[in-house]
N, C-alpha and C positions, 0 to 999 in steps of 0.2 A: 340488340342494337348491332348496326350495322351500319359502315360507314358511307356516306352518300357520294364521296369522292377523294379518290385518294390523293395526295397533294402530293408533288415532289416539291421541298423544302428543308429546310436545316431549324432543327430546336434547339435549345439549351438549356440543358436544366440543372440551378446549381445542388455538391452536393458535397459530402466531407471528406476530408482524407486525415487519418491520425496519422503524427509522426513523431516519438516517440510519448510523450501526451499531450503536444498542442496538435491543433485544428487549423487544416489550412484545407480553402475551397478551394472544391474540385470540379470545372465544369463541366458535364456531363452531354457532351453534343453529339449530337442523332442524326443521320442523310436519311433519309428515304427518296429511290432515284432508279434511276433506269440501272433494268443491269438483271444478270441469271439472278432467281430469288435465294435470299441466303444473307444472314445477318452475321458480320464481322466486328468483332471488339476490337480499339485499340489502344495504348496507351499505356503498359505496359500492367497491364492485369493481369493477378494469380488463376492459377487449376479453380481456383472457385466462382470468382467476376467469369473465363470462360462461360459455365458452366450454366451460368443461366441465361445461355441464349434458349434456353430448351426452355427452365422457367419461366422464361419469360410472355414467351408464345406460347405454352398453355396455361398460362392465367390468365392471358386476353383471352381465348378460345373462350375458357372455361368462365369466361366472364360476362362474356355475349357479347365480344369485339371479334372484331378481322382479324386477321394477322395480315397484314398487310403481304400477296408477295410481290414483293419488289428487291429489290438491292439497296439492305439496312448497313451504314456504318457508325460506326458508334466511336465515340473518342472519350476517353479521359484522357484531359488535359487537367495541370501539366504532364507532359507525358515522360518526366523522366524521374517519376514521383510514383513507388511500388502501391500499386492498388491492389488491396487484401478486402477478402469474406467478400459474402453473397450479399452483403448494403446495398450494392449500389440497384439491385436488380429492379426496386420502385423509382427511385430516376427514371431506368432504361425505359420503364412500358409507358410513364406519364411521358418523358419526350417523345415517344413511336406513336402514341396518340396526339399532342399535340404537332409535331410533321403531319400527322395522315389526319390533321386537320379537326379531332374531334374535339378534343382540347383548343380552347384559344391562347393563343401564346402572353395574351394580358394577362389573362385570369391565372395565371403562375408567372408569373415578372417579383423576382429575387426571394422566392418563397426555397429554400432549403430540404430538398428531399433525402431520406435515411427508410431504409426497410426492406427486408426479403421475401423474399411471395416462396410464397406453397404452389402448389401444377392446379388447385381449388380457387389460385386467384386471395386468400386468404393475405393480411400481414405478418410475418413473423417478425417475433422484439429479433434486436439488434444488438453488434454492439457500434460503444464510442458514440455513446444520441447525448451521454454530457457533453461530450466534445460541441458536435453540432452544435446544440446549447447554447455553451459559450458563441460560436463561430456567430450560433443566428441574434444573441444578443453584440456580439463585438457589429453589425454588421449590422444592427438595427431590423434585420430581414424578419419573416413569419418561418414556422416549422411544421414538417408535415412527417412524420414518424409513426409508430408500432403504437397502438394501443396501451401496448403490456408493459412500453416504455415509460407512458408518461410519468410515473414518480422521481424516473430519474430527468426528466429535461421540466419539472418542475423543481429543480433546484435553483435551477438559474430565472430569478426575478424577473415582470418585464418579458417578458418574449409573446407573440404568440404564435403558439402550439394548438396543429390540428391532429388528432390524433389518428390513425388508420386504423381500420379493423379488417376489409376487404378491399379489393379493386375497383369493384365497385362500385362502392358505398360510399369512396372518396371520392370521384369522378364524379358522382353524384352532388357532392356537395362541394368538391372545384367547380361546376357550372351553374352551381346555385346566385340567387341576387345575393345572396347574404353569406359567404360563406362561415358558418358555424366554427371560427376560429372561437379560442379561450384565451386569457391573458395568464400566465406565472406565475405562482405566488414566493415562489425562491424558500431558500433552508429554514428547517421548521426542524429544531435541532430538540428532540426527547430525549431527556437522559434514561438510560437506563441501571436498575436498581434490583432487578431480582436476577442474582448472577449461580443460581440452582446450590449445586455442592459443591462450588467455585467460590468459597466465603471463610474467610480470614475463621471465622467464629467456627467451622468445619475443622477446624485444625488442631487438634491438642497439639498444647505446649510447644516448643517448639517457639520459645518469646525472642532469639535472640535471630534464628533466621527470617523470622517476621519483621524484625527490628531494619536489620540489615533492606530489607524488600521495600522497607519503609519507607530508608534513605533514596534505595535505589529506582523510585518510584518517583518520589519529590524534588528529583535534579537530573533525573535521564542516567542514573551509568545502569554500566554493563555489572551482568555479576557472576561467580562462577560458583556450582555450588559442585560439594565432594563430599561425597560419603558413603557405606556400604547399601548395597538395597534394603529398598525396606526404608528408608527414613522417609520416605513425607518430598525427595528431594520435584517429582514428576508433580503433585498435586500442591506447595506451595508454589511450582512456575506457575500454576492456571489460573492458580487464582492473583495475581501478579495487578491483571487485568482490572478487579475490581475493586480494586486501591488506585486505579491514576483518573486522571479529573475527565471531565467527559469531555467526547469533542469541542472545539471549537467548530462556529460555522467555516469559516477559513480550510480545515482542520480535516472534517465529515467533506467542503466537498471537492480535497486533493487526495484522501483516503477514495472515495468515490471513482475518482477517476482514471484511479490504478486500475482496481476493478474491473470497472469498462473495458479501459482496452483490454485488459487479461479474459474476458467474455467469463467475470467469473459472479457475476450479478443476477442474482435469478428472482422467477417471480414472490415468491415469499421477502428476497430478503433482498426490497430494487434498489435501496441507499444502504451505503454502512455507517450504521448508527452508533459501533460502540466498539473504541480501539480492536484492533485490529489482533490476531495472537494465530502466529502461525507456528509451528512445530514441522518442520521436513523430516522424516527420512536420514540417516546414515550414509545410505548407499544414494542417495539425492549425486546427480550429476554437478557439476562448478555451474554449468547454463541456468540451468533451472533454481539455483541458490541464487549468482549475484546478473541475470540475467540476458541479456541479446541471442543469436542463433544468422540465422542469414538475417530474417528482417527480423531488429531488436526488438523484445518483450521485457518486459517486470519479470524478474526472479522475487526468488521471498524475499528478502531485501526489502526489493520492494512493495511486495502485500503487508511487509508488517510495518510499512510507513506511521510512524504519529503511532505503534505501536509496541508488541515484544514479538519477538523473535528465538522462541525454545528450543536450543539443540543437544537433545537427547544425546546419550551416550560419546558428551564429544570426541575422547580422542579417535573414538572408531570412524568418523570422515575424513575423508581421503585428505592427505596432507597438498597436496594442489586448492584445494577447496576453502581448507583453514585459513592457506597462509592468502586465498584472494577475499580474503574476510576483512584482511589491515586497511585498506586504504577507505571500505564505506563505516568503517566503525571511526575512523578519524578525520574524515571529508564529511558522513555523511549522507551521501550522494556515488552515487554510482553511474561514471561513463561507462560506455561506451562505442569502439569507435569502427566506425565502416569506410569502404573507402568515397560514398560519396557523403559521408555526412559524421559527425561526434556525435549522440543523443546521449541525454539527460536524463537520470529516474533518480527519486527522489530513497534516499536510502536513511531515515531519520527515525529508530528502535530504539529498543532498548534490547540490549542482548542477553538474553538465562541462561548461560552453556552449565551443564548438570555432567557428571563424573563419576564414575565412581575408580574409589583406590588402588588399584593393579586387577589385571583382570578378569582373575575370577574376582575380583569383590567387596572379598571379608578383613583386608588389609587393620588390622588395627582394628578388630570389631571383636568385643568378648567373648561375643556368646558362638562367635565360628572360625574356625582356626582357619589362614591364608594358606596356599599350595601355590604358592608362586612362587618365582625363584629369583634374586634379588636384580638376576640382569634378565627379566620380565618384566619386573618393576620399575628398572631402571627403564627398558626399551623400554612401554606402556606409556609412563610419566612424559618420556620424549617424544611423544607423537605430535605434543602441542608444541610450539614452538614460545624460544624468553622474549620475541618481539609480540607475539598475538597475546600472549597473559597477559604481558604491560601495557596491554590498551585496554583490558577490563578492571574497572576499577577496584571492586569490593570479591576477595577472594573468602569466601564460609564454609566451613565444613561442618556439614548435616550429622548429627549422628542418632541411633536407631535412640526413642523414649519408653522408658522400663514400663514393664504392665503396669504396678503398682499407678505410677504417675497419670497415666490415661486413666484410669481409672475411678482416681480422686479429683481428674479435674473437670471444673465446670465451669462454667460465667467466662468463656472466651469472649475478647473486643472480635467488633462483629470489620467486614472490611467498610462500613459504611462507617464507622468512627472513625477506621485506620484515613478515612481517605477524608476523610474532613480537614486531618493533620495537613496528611499532601499537595491538597487544594488549594490554603490558607500559608505554608511553606512555597509551593511556584508564583503565586501570589505577587509574593514582597519580592523572590529574588528572577520578576519578567522586569518590576515599577521599579525597581534598581536597580536592573541592567540598561533601561525604557532613562531615568534619572542622568547614568552618570554615561551609555555609552550610546545611548541616540537611538538602541535596540531590542529587539526581545529576546532574550535569549535567557536557555532551565545553565546553571551551575555545570551540565556536564560541556557546555560550548565554549568556559571563560578559558580564554590563550594563559602566559604565565604572564604578561606585560598588564591583560586585565585585569589575571589574580593578586596583582599588585594595592590596587585599588579599594576591590571589592576586600577582599579579606586580605585585608594589612593587619599587621601579626604584633603582639607590644616587642619591647628587647628581650625580654624573660620570658614571651612564647616565643622567640623566634629561637632564642639561644636552648630550649627542649628542643624542638623541631628539629636545628642542623644536627646534634648529636644525636639523635633518636635515623635520624637520612644517615648518619654515616655509620652507624654503627651496624645496622641493616642494611648497608650497601645499595642504597635504592638509585635507581637510575633517574636522568631530569623528567623523564614522560610519570613516572612510580610517582615520580615529586610534587607533579603538577595536577594527579587520581589523587590525591593527598591531598591536598590545598580544598582539592575540588569537592572533595566529598567531605572536609569537614564544614565548608562552605554552607553544602545540605544541614550538616546536624546542627549547624548555629541558627540555621532559616526556621528549622521545625521547631525548635526553643525557642524559641523566638528572637533569638539574640546582634545586635545589629555587627559585634565584631567575633572572630573566630578566635575562640580561648582557649587555652594548653588542653581540656575535657575532652575539646570536642577535635583535635589531632587528636588525642591518645585514641579515641573514639575511629579514628579514621584508618592510623595506623594499625590496631590488630586484621584491619579486613585487607592487608596487603600480605603477601606470601615474603619470605628471604627470598632474593635475585640468589641463583643457584651457580657455581661456578665451574 
């Protein structure tokens, strides 16, 4: 297919740029005119966008189109927003075809284009398709994106979507009398029931640890597991997602948006249907954990949003990384400031931290002798600051199970049975929050003022609590954490009021503040 005549004119194609997690419209302006042959791209493009020159030229050629031997200028507007990645290949190619007269401008009016091109003209999957779908829904505009991203686009309902497999097929569809656009159906949440080895019924004993994790899952509380190697800290932590409530539609959409921006969606998993479980190594940098970079991207705390962030060997993480966790643990959001703007990434996760009691790991172990000196033990435990430990709701020591108990243990409770109690307790907490505070929030979000209404104590229980707080020398933050946890314990037991036994159980999960 060739050009009858090269027309010297301007074409404008709609595309999208993601700033943080929010989509913005990009006008891809293409001018094919007189001058020395060549393709110039302006509008703050990164290296990947600049390299689209050769991809677009060869994709057009190998799809049967002639590449205009004219001066071609591509402007990505607004020009003050950084454009990243190869997803602008497709709109640039379509814009050149429009400017050259192959595709009539009225056929692509309002359509949003997104996609990477191979040299053969195939349309490859791109990042940020869900953001493009959100923008298309907002603008009531059709969307053209790679066919491999169709499941991602289908998360947003009632948009006209045209899956693109290759450039030649797409042009044929666009110039057809009735382009084969389809209506997207929206989110379809399917509950994940099989968690394989990470099911509570595969964990022998450890009933106190399971109880603490059930409380953490029901109220969204952070938890610290301490104990010698081989006690099951990692297995317990990995099994927590099996007792968390299924993702709601809004949560699924939010999590998938994060993974789309990070480029972590795959053809095998085009949408995130289960709560995330992230387990970064202790050598991971602060930027990778918190997020940021020259062009800010979500870090592990955001990738764990609505799920679990597991930090094994907690004291081995650099002090700067651990201290950087304090703000997202408190605010459930990460703010990354740059000269142009401040970008906010959600960070609503449950932190599960695991640590050994000493460098060798065997302090207090009856089967192994600890080889650490007192100074080494003190130095090791001081790697995690008091203010950070204060932000962790539940502290628990996990011991090894005796061999005889392991052999005798049968009929362990399954994750499905525990999850029913967790879901019920969360529903109670959210319903109460909506009724009293006009907003749905888990118990881990309740402020001191809100706890006075949600966890009101009787005079007797109040005296008991005050006495316990004074004897343990707890900080105000610890006091609030205990009330939050006791409120969750009461919800799990179906109690409308927080009572002494709930407070007593919550108190046993707090460490005594070190002087």
